[in-house]
C-alpha positions as CSV (number, residue, x, y, z in Angstrom):
1,M,8.1,12.3,-46.5
2,Q,11.7,14.4,-46.4
3,T,12.8,15.8,-49.1
4,E,17.0,16.1,-50.2
5,R,17.9,20.3,-49.4
6,P,19.8,21.7,-51.8
7,L,23.6,21.8,-51.2
8,E,23.8,25.2,-49.7
9,E,21.1,24.3,-46.9
10,R,23.2,21.0,-45.8
11,V,24.6,21.6,-42.5
12,E,27.7,20.7,-40.9
13,P,28.4,17.2,-38.9
14,A,26.1,17.2,-35.6
15,S,29.6,16.7,-34.3
16,E,30.6,20.4,-34.5
17,V,27.9,21.3,-31.9
18,R,29.2,23.1,-29.4
19,D,26.2,21.7,-26.8
20,V,23.2,19.8,-26.2
21,R,20.2,21.2,-24.1
22,R,17.0,19.4,-23.1
23,T,13.4,20.9,-23.1
24,T,10.0,19.9,-23.1
25,C,9.0,22.1,-26.2
26,C,11.3,24.1,-28.6
27,V,9.1,26.9,-30.5
28,V,10.6,27.9,-33.2
29,G,9.8,31.7,-34.5
30,G,9.2,34.8,-31.9
31,G,6.3,36.1,-33.8
32,P,2.7,36.5,-32.1
33,G,1.5,32.9,-32.1
34,G,5.2,31.7,-30.8
35,A,5.5,33.9,-28.3
36,V,2.1,33.3,-26.6
37,M,2.4,29.7,-27.5
38,S,5.3,29.4,-24.9
39,L,4.0,31.7,-22.5
40,L,0.9,29.7,-22.1
41,L,3.1,26.4,-21.9
42,A,5.5,28.3,-19.4
43,R,2.7,29.5,-17.4
44,A,0.9,25.8,-17.2
45,G,4.2,24.1,-16.0
46,V,6.1,23.1,-19.4
47,D,9.3,23.5,-19.8
48,V,9.3,25.6,-22.9
49,T,12.6,27.1,-25.0
50,L,11.9,29.7,-27.5
51,L,14.3,30.4,-30.3
52,E,13.9,33.8,-32.4
53,A,16.5,34.2,-35.2
54,H,16.9,37.8,-35.5
55,P,19.0,39.6,-32.4
56,D,15.9,42.0,-31.6
57,F,11.9,42.1,-32.4
58,D,12.3,45.4,-34.1
59,R,11.4,45.2,-38.1
60,E,9.2,47.4,-40.0
61,F,6.0,46.5,-42.0
62,R,5.0,44.1,-40.0
63,G,1.4,43.2,-38.9
64,D,0.4,45.5,-35.7
65,T,-3.3,45.0,-35.3
66,L,-4.4,43.4,-32.1
67,H,-8.4,42.2,-32.7
68,P,-10.6,41.9,-29.8
69,S,-10.5,38.3,-29.9
70,V,-6.4,38.8,-28.8
71,M,-7.7,41.1,-26.5
72,E,-10.0,39.2,-24.8
73,I,-7.2,36.1,-24.4
74,M,-5.1,38.9,-22.7
75,D,-7.8,39.4,-20.5
76,Q,-8.3,36.2,-19.8
77,L,-4.7,36.0,-18.6
78,G,-5.1,39.1,-16.6
79,L,-2.9,41.1,-18.9
80,A,-5.3,43.0,-21.1
81,E,-4.9,46.2,-18.5
82,S,-1.1,46.3,-18.6
83,L,-0.9,45.8,-22.3
84,L,-3.1,49.2,-22.8
85,E,-0.5,51.4,-21.0
86,L,1.6,51.1,-24.3
87,R,1.3,53.2,-26.2
88,H,-1.4,52.3,-28.8
89,S,-4.3,53.7,-30.5
90,E,-7.8,52.3,-31.1
91,L,-9.4,51.6,-34.5
92,R,-13.2,51.3,-34.1
93,N,-14.6,50.9,-38.2
94,F,-13.3,50.5,-41.8
95,T,-14.4,53.9,-44.0
96,L,-13.5,53.7,-47.4
97,Q,-13.9,56.8,-49.8
98,T,-15.3,55.4,-53.2
99,A,-16.8,56.8,-56.0
100,S,-20.3,56.4,-54.4
101,G,-19.4,58.3,-51.3
102,P,-18.1,56.5,-47.9
103,F,-18.3,52.8,-47.5
104,T,-18.1,51.2,-43.5
105,P,-18.4,47.7,-44.4
106,V,-16.8,47.0,-40.6
107,D,-18.0,48.8,-37.6
108,L,-16.9,46.9,-34.3
109,G,-18.5,49.4,-32.4
110,D,-21.4,47.3,-31.3
111,L,-19.4,44.3,-30.9
112,K,-20.4,42.5,-26.9
113,T,-17.1,42.6,-26.0
114,K,-14.9,44.5,-23.3
115,F,-12.7,45.9,-26.4
116,P,-15.4,46.7,-29.2
117,Y,-11.9,47.9,-31.1
118,I,-8.9,47.0,-33.0
119,T,-5.8,47.7,-31.0
120,M,-3.3,49.6,-32.9
121,M,0.2,48.7,-31.2
122,P,3.5,48.6,-32.7
123,Q,4.1,44.8,-32.8
124,T,7.7,44.8,-31.6
125,S,5.7,46.2,-28.0
126,F,3.6,43.3,-28.0
127,L,6.1,40.9,-28.9
128,E,8.6,42.5,-25.9
129,F,5.3,42.5,-23.4
130,V,4.4,38.6,-23.7
131,T,7.7,37.3,-23.6
132,R,8.9,40.0,-20.7
133,E,6.1,38.2,-19.3
134,A,7.0,34.5,-19.6
135,K,10.4,35.5,-18.3
136,R,8.7,35.6,-15.2
137,Y,8.4,31.8,-15.1
138,P,12.0,29.9,-14.7
139,N,10.8,27.0,-17.1
140,F,10.9,29.6,-19.9
141,R,13.9,30.5,-21.9
142,L,14.4,33.0,-24.6
143,V,17.6,32.7,-26.9
144,M,17.7,35.4,-29.8
145,G,19.7,35.1,-32.6
146,A,19.1,31.8,-33.2
147,R,19.2,30.3,-36.9
148,V,17.4,27.1,-37.3
149,R,19.4,25.0,-39.7
150,E,18.7,21.7,-39.3
151,L,15.9,19.4,-37.3
152,V,17.4,16.6,-35.2
153,E,15.2,13.0,-36.4
154,D,15.5,10.0,-35.5
155,D,13.4,7.0,-37.4
156,G,11.3,9.4,-38.6
157,V,10.2,11.6,-35.0
158,I,11.3,15.1,-34.6
159,R,13.3,15.4,-31.8
160,G,14.3,19.0,-31.5
161,V,16.7,21.4,-33.9
162,R,20.3,22.5,-34.6
163,Y,20.7,26.0,-34.6
164,E,23.5,28.6,-35.1
165,S,24.0,31.9,-33.1
166,E,26.9,34.5,-33.0
167,D,28.8,31.9,-30.3
168,G,28.4,28.5,-32.7
169,R,26.3,25.5,-33.0
170,H,23.6,24.6,-30.6
171,E,21.3,21.8,-30.1
172,V,18.1,21.6,-28.5
173,R,16.3,18.4,-28.1
174,A,12.8,18.3,-27.2
175,V,9.6,16.3,-26.8
176,L,7.9,18.6,-29.0
177,T,9.3,21.4,-31.4
178,V,6.5,24.1,-32.7
179,G,7.2,25.7,-35.9
180,A,5.9,29.2,-35.8
181,D,8.2,30.7,-37.8
182,G,6.1,33.0,-40.3
183,R,5.0,32.8,-44.2
184,G,8.9,31.8,-45.0
185,S,9.1,28.8,-42.5
186,R,12.1,27.4,-42.0
187,V,10.6,24.8,-40.1
188,R,8.1,23.9,-42.7
189,K,10.9,23.4,-45.8
190,L,12.8,21.1,-43.1
191,A,10.2,18.9,-42.7
192,G,9.4,18.5,-46.4
193,F,5.9,19.9,-46.0
194,E,4.4,21.6,-49.5
195,P,1.6,24.5,-48.8
196,V,-1.0,24.3,-51.4
197,K,-0.9,28.2,-52.6
198,T,-3.5,30.2,-54.6
199,S,-2.7,33.4,-56.0
200,P,-4.2,36.4,-54.6
201,P,-4.9,39.3,-57.8
202,M,-2.4,41.7,-55.7
203,D,0.0,42.7,-54.5
204,V,1.0,46.3,-51.7
205,L,4.2,48.1,-51.4
206,W,4.2,49.4,-47.9
207,F,5.9,52.4,-47.0
208,K,6.2,55.5,-44.3
209,L,5.1,59.3,-44.3
210,P,5.2,61.8,-42.0
211,R,2.4,62.3,-39.7
212,K,1.1,65.8,-38.3
213,K,-0.3,66.0,-34.6
214,E,-3.5,67.5,-36.0
215,D,-4.0,64.5,-38.9
216,P,-7.6,62.1,-38.2
217,A,-6.5,59.0,-35.8
218,G,-7.2,55.8,-37.4
219,I,-7.3,54.5,-41.0
220,V,-7.7,56.1,-44.5
221,G,-8.5,54.0,-47.5
222,R,-9.5,54.7,-50.7
223,F,-10.6,53.5,-54.1
224,G,-9.3,54.5,-57.5
225,R,-9.1,53.9,-61.3
226,G,-7.0,50.2,-60.9
227,H,-5.2,50.9,-57.8
228,I,-6.0,51.2,-54.1
229,A,-4.2,53.1,-51.3
230,V,-4.4,52.8,-47.6
231,M,-3.2,54.8,-44.8
232,L,-2.6,53.3,-41.2
233,D,-2.5,55.3,-38.1
234,R,1.0,54.6,-36.4
235,E,1.1,57.8,-34.1
236,D,4.7,59.0,-35.0
237,Y,4.3,58.3,-38.6
238,W,1.9,56.7,-41.4
239,Q,2.7,53.1,-42.6
240,A,0.6,53.8,-46.3
241,G,-0.1,51.0,-48.9
242,Y,-0.6,51.2,-52.3
243,V,-2.2,47.7,-53.7
244,I,-1.1,47.1,-57.6
245,P,-2.4,44.5,-59.8
246,K,-0.2,41.1,-59.3
247,G,3.3,41.0,-60.8
248,T,2.5,44.9,-62.0
249,Y,6.0,46.2,-59.7
250,P,8.4,45.7,-62.3
251,E,6.7,47.5,-64.7
252,M,5.8,50.1,-62.1
253,R,9.6,50.6,-61.5
254,R,10.1,51.6,-65.1
255,E,7.6,54.2,-65.3
256,G,9.6,55.8,-62.5
257,I,8.7,57.3,-58.8
258,A,7.2,60.3,-60.1
259,A,4.8,58.4,-61.4
260,L,3.7,56.7,-58.4
261,R,3.6,59.4,-55.7
262,R,1.5,61.3,-58.6
263,E,-1.0,57.9,-58.7
264,F,-1.4,57.9,-55.0
265,A,-1.8,62.1,-54.6
266,E,-4.5,61.4,-56.9
267,L,-6.2,58.8,-54.3
268,I,-5.4,60.7,-51.2
269,P,-5.1,64.4,-52.3
270,E,-5.2,65.6,-48.5
271,Y,-2.0,64.1,-48.4
272,A,-0.1,64.8,-51.7
273,D,2.2,66.9,-49.6
274,R,3.9,63.7,-47.9
275,I,4.1,61.8,-50.7
276,R,7.3,64.0,-52.0
277,H,9.4,62.6,-49.0
278,L,9.0,59.1,-50.9
279,K,12.6,60.0,-52.9
280,D,13.9,56.1,-53.5
281,W,12.7,52.3,-54.4
282,Q,14.6,51.4,-51.6
283,Q,12.4,53.3,-48.7
284,M,10.0,50.8,-49.7
285,S,8.9,47.2,-49.0
286,L,6.8,45.0,-51.7
287,L,4.5,42.1,-50.4
288,S,3.8,39.6,-52.6
289,V,0.3,38.6,-51.4
290,E,-0.2,35.0,-50.9
291,S,-2.5,32.6,-49.3
292,S,-2.0,29.0,-48.8
293,R,-2.2,26.2,-46.5
294,C,-0.6,23.1,-45.3
295,P,-2.6,19.9,-45.8
296,R,-0.8,18.6,-42.9
297,W,0.4,20.7,-40.1
298,Y,2.1,18.0,-37.8
299,R,4.6,15.2,-37.9
300,T,5.5,12.8,-35.0
301,G,7.3,15.4,-32.5
302,L,6.6,18.6,-34.9
303,L,3.6,20.9,-35.2
304,L,3.1,24.2,-37.6
305,I,1.4,26.8,-36.2
306,G,0.0,30.8,-37.9
307,D,1.7,31.4,-40.7
308,A,4.3,28.3,-40.6
309,A,0.6,26.0,-41.3
310,H,-1.5,28.8,-43.6
311,V,-0.4,32.0,-44.9
312,M,-3.1,34.6,-44.8
313,S,-3.8,37.3,-47.1
314,P,-3.8,40.9,-45.8
315,V,-7.5,41.5,-46.2
316,G,-9.2,42.3,-42.5
317,G,-5.7,42.0,-40.8
318,V,-6.6,38.9,-39.3
319,G,-3.1,36.7,-39.8
320,I,-1.8,37.8,-36.2
321,N,-4.8,36.7,-34.7
322,Y,-5.4,33.0,-36.5
323,A,-1.8,32.8,-35.5
324,I,-2.7,33.7,-31.6
325,Q,-5.6,31.3,-31.9
326,D,-3.6,28.6,-33.3
327,A,-1.2,29.0,-30.1
328,V,-4.2,29.2,-27.9
329,V,-5.9,26.3,-29.1
330,A,-2.4,24.3,-29.2
331,A,-1.9,25.2,-25.5
332,N,-4.7,24.1,-24.7
333,V,-4.6,20.9,-26.0
334,L,-1.2,19.9,-26.0
335,S,-0.1,21.0,-22.0
336,E,-1.1,18.5,-19.7
337,P,0.4,15.7,-22.3
338,L,3.6,18.0,-22.7
339,K,3.7,17.9,-18.6
340,E,3.2,13.7,-18.6
341,S,5.6,13.7,-21.2
342,Q,8.4,15.9,-18.9
343,V,7.6,13.7,-16.1
344,R,7.4,10.0,-17.6
345,L,10.0,10.7,-20.2
346,V,7.4,9.5,-23.2
347,D,6.9,10.5,-26.6
348,L,4.0,13.2,-27.2
349,D,1.2,11.0,-28.7
350,V,0.8,12.4,-32.5
351,R,-2.9,12.1,-32.0
352,H,-2.8,15.3,-29.7
353,L,-1.1,16.9,-32.4
354,A,-3.9,15.8,-35.3
355,A,-6.3,17.1,-32.2
356,V,-4.8,20.7,-33.1
357,Q,-5.5,20.8,-37.2
358,R,-8.9,19.7,-36.5
359,R,-9.7,22.1,-34.4
360,R,-7.9,25.1,-36.2
361,E,-8.2,23.8,-40.1
362,L,-12.2,24.4,-40.4
363,P,-12.6,27.9,-39.5
364,T,-8.8,28.9,-41.1
365,R,-10.3,27.5,-44.3
366,L,-13.3,29.6,-43.7
367,I,-11.5,32.5,-43.3
368,Q,-9.4,32.2,-46.3
369,R,-12.6,31.8,-48.4
370,A,-14.1,34.8,-47.2
371,Q,-10.7,36.7,-48.1
372,A,-10.7,34.9,-51.6
373,L,-14.5,36.5,-52.1
374,I,-13.4,40.1,-51.3
375,Q,-10.3,39.9,-53.2
376,Q,-12.0,38.4,-56.4
377,Q,-15.6,40.2,-55.9
378,V,-14.0,43.5,-54.8
379,L,-10.7,44.5,-54.6
380,A,-9.8,42.2,-58.2
381,R,-12.7,44.5,-59.9
382,A,-11.3,47.5,-58.7
383,L,-7.9,47.0,-59.8
384,R,-9.1,45.9,-63.3
385,S,-11.1,49.0,-63.4
386,K,-10.3,52.4,-65.1
387,E,-13.3,54.0,-63.9
388,P,-13.5,55.4,-60.0
389,F,-14.5,52.2,-58.1
390,S,-17.8,52.0,-55.9
391,P,-18.4,48.4,-53.9
392,P,-21.5,46.0,-55.4
393,L,-24.6,47.3,-55.6
394,P,-25.9,44.4,-53.8
395,L,-23.3,44.2,-51.2
396,R,-24.1,48.2,-49.9
397,L,-27.8,46.6,-49.7
398,L,-26.7,43.7,-47.4
399,L,-25.0,46.0,-45.4
400,R,-27.9,48.2,-44.7
401,I,-29.9,45.4,-43.0
402,P,-28.7,45.1,-39.3
403,V,-28.5,42.0,-39.1
404,V,-26.0,41.3,-41.7
405,R,-24.4,44.3,-41.2
406,K,-22.9,42.7,-37.7
407,I,-21.7,39.4,-39.4
408,P,-18.3,40.9,-41.3
409,S,-17.6,43.2,-37.6
410,R,-18.0,39.7,-35.7
411,I,-15.8,37.6,-38.4
412,V,-13.3,40.5,-38.3
413,G,-12.6,40.7,-34.6
414,F,-13.4,37.1,-33.7
415,G,-13.3,34.8,-36.4
416,F,-15.5,31.9,-36.9
417,W,-14.2,30.2,-33.8
418,P,-13.3,32.2,-31.0
419,V,-11.5,30.3,-28.3
420,R,-10.5,30.5,-24.9
421,V,-8.0,30.0,-22.6
422,K,-8.5,26.4,-20.6
423,E,-7.7,26.8,-16.9
């Protein structure tokens, strides 16, 4: 059902559109899911236009983790070796320092894969790599700085989008429009989809800290009294995350940045000298942690994937990988029907779109359920605790069993339902 948009969101008449282009699939959002889906469709012979709202891919504090599932997909495309020639680091386990000592809930080293690690690579580099590969196909078109303002609709069928760029307003007509534009999806709002939200018990403050050459590589994580700190190795700097109870950011600001520096230094004292570089709240980005899922991911002529369809918690860092898995399944299911539509000039049967959601909804539900369990049983307890925190004893005992110990690694590495690129 369409919803009435606020006055400030209403668009100018279509008569002021400068030009109208036609394509078979219009993908809105040049993040990992949108970029990979565009590449796969172009590779299959489908005409694709990818619209990205920003003038470039360079944004701070975006997810930079490519799990084994994504690396195997890139390997199936013959691109893994080229991708790994780009600057990156490898993370083989998650080890957290707790009151009871080191705790390693995830160790990817035992996975049976060519890539038993998480590839830490700036998302900018990954997106530039994927779109560069897509440009090898003449049926792919990338438009940067394209801000979608309106869906083109005819008798309830989505026929494309209208967007603004520096040179005016444009229209793209398409058999299928894909909303891959992230957690704040404009396409989702314009289509009238309402996600069902949960409220995870935390927010995350992200900021940069200097990194020295002699610093150990990988990830640093600490549980403290009511707070959690994490530092991710970005080679040139540390991306630091400070996990706080939900909604406490205004109170933290009132207490002052000196209090934040002091608490963070208590959690990770060996990096206390770095925290002095944090002098202003403007150096930080607040991530309001959210988890949600749309009951329906499609309408006739429209499909949502990735965070546009289901916003992931940062627990486990699986958001990028689930978005890319959505893209692979969508391309597997839709390539042939889209090529038929392209040749015969017929609409896409909505049953194909339903098939994409049907194949991806259960894995999404399961990972969100697992994230919620970790948030409630581990993270929420740590954030409420006034004493040094240790993981629950039953959890620590379970993870000593070899068969059980492999389960979290398998889920983080591949998800609940690994996918392959259809040849």
